[in-house]
C-alpha positions as CSV (number, residue, x, y, z in Angstrom):
1,M,21.6,-18.6,-3.3
2,N,22.1,-20.0,-6.7
3,N,21.4,-18.3,-10.0
4,D,18.0,-20.0,-10.4
5,Q,16.8,-18.8,-7.0
6,H,18.1,-15.3,-7.6
7,Q,16.3,-15.2,-11.0
8,A,13.1,-16.4,-9.4
9,R,13.2,-13.7,-6.8
10,V,14.0,-10.9,-9.3
11,Q,11.3,-12.0,-11.6
12,G,8.8,-12.3,-8.8
13,E,9.5,-8.8,-7.6
14,Q,9.3,-7.4,-11.1
15,D,6.0,-9.0,-11.8
16,A,4.6,-7.8,-8.4
17,E,5.7,-4.3,-9.3
18,Q,3.7,-4.5,-12.5
19,D,0.6,-6.3,-11.1
20,V,-0.2,-4.2,-8.0
21,T,-2.6,-1.4,-8.7
22,K,-1.0,1.4,-6.8
23,I,-3.8,3.9,-7.2
24,L,-6.2,1.4,-5.6
25,W,-4.1,1.2,-2.5
26,I,-3.8,5.0,-2.3
27,V,-7.6,5.2,-2.4
28,V,-7.9,2.4,0.3
29,G,-5.5,4.4,2.5
30,F,-7.3,7.6,1.9
31,F,-10.8,6.4,2.6
32,I,-10.3,3.4,5.0
33,T,-7.3,4.9,6.8
34,L,-6.0,2.7,9.6
35,I,-8.1,-0.3,8.7
36,G,-6.8,0.1,5.1
37,L,-3.3,-0.3,6.5
38,I,-4.3,-3.5,8.2
39,I,-5.9,-4.8,5.0
40,A,-2.8,-3.9,3.0
41,Y,-0.7,-5.9,5.5
42,I,-2.9,-9.0,5.7
43,Y,-3.9,-9.3,2.0
44,Q,-1.3,-11.1,-0.1
45,P,-2.3,-11.9,-3.7
46,S,-0.9,-15.0,-5.2
47,P,0.8,-14.9,-8.6
48,P,-1.0,-16.3,-11.6
49,A,-0.3,-20.0,-11.9
50,T,0.4,-19.5,-15.6
51,R,3.7,-17.8,-14.8
52,M,5.0,-21.0,-13.2
53,V,4.2,-23.5,-15.9
54,D,7.3,-25.6,-16.6
55,K,9.2,-24.2,-13.6
56,S,10.8,-26.3,-10.9
57,S,9.2,-26.4,-7.5
58,E,12.2,-24.5,-6.1
59,Y,11.8,-21.8,-8.6
60,T,8.0,-21.6,-7.9
61,M,8.7,-21.4,-4.1
62,F,11.2,-18.5,-4.4
63,Y,9.1,-16.7,-7.0
64,T,5.9,-16.9,-5.0
65,E,7.7,-15.8,-1.8
66,A,9.3,-12.8,-3.5
67,Y,6.1,-11.9,-5.3
68,K,4.0,-11.9,-2.1
69,N,6.6,-10.0,-0.1
70,K,6.9,-7.3,-2.8
71,C,3.1,-7.0,-3.2
72,R,2.8,-6.5,0.6
73,S,5.5,-3.9,0.5
74,I,4.0,-1.9,-2.3
75,Q,0.5,-2.2,-0.9
76,L,1.7,-0.9,2.5
77,T,3.6,2.0,1.0
78,Y,0.8,3.3,-1.2
79,T,-1.8,2.7,1.5
80,A,0.4,4.8,3.9
81,I,0.6,7.5,1.3
82,G,-3.2,7.6,1.0
83,F,-3.6,7.6,4.8
84,A,-1.0,10.5,5.1
85,V,-2.9,12.6,2.5
86,S,-6.2,11.9,4.3
87,A,-4.7,12.8,7.7
88,G,-3.1,15.9,6.3
89,I,-6.4,17.1,4.9
90,G,-8.2,16.3,8.2
91,I,-5.6,18.3,10.1
92,L,-6.0,21.3,7.8
93,I,-9.8,21.1,8.1
94,F,-9.5,21.0,11.9
95,I,-7.1,24.0,11.9
96,A,-9.4,26.0,9.6
97,G,-12.3,25.2,11.8
98,M,-10.5,26.3,14.9
99,A,-9.4,29.5,13.1
100,M,-13.1,30.2,12.2
101,I,-14.2,29.6,15.7
102,G,-11.5,31.9,17.0
103,S,-12.3,34.7,14.6
104,M,-16.0,34.4,15.4
105,S,-15.3,34.7,19.2
106,N,-13.3,37.9,18.5
107,N,-16.4,39.5,16.9
108,F,-18.4,39.2,20.1
109,P,-17.2,41.5,22.9
110,Y,-17.9,40.3,26.4
């Protein structure tokens, strides 16, 4: 990999890090759960074309590949965080519900 290719990858990853709205993907994971993870995996935003003006086709190819891969990685990570929080809350609610049912059955002697 030459310096131009390396620079394109580094710049693509840095731009993806700035462009992805992380809170959005946490919300997607929290509310849409497993389907949100699938969406995060499938959806790959393209970088703005203005960033590749006056760049070689090789630079554009490496930049775009790095950008899309980094976006997918970030999206999956933050969607998984939202899903984990949602699942954790769901488990706590289930445990609390079972505890309430258990305490109610103890109040009724048979």
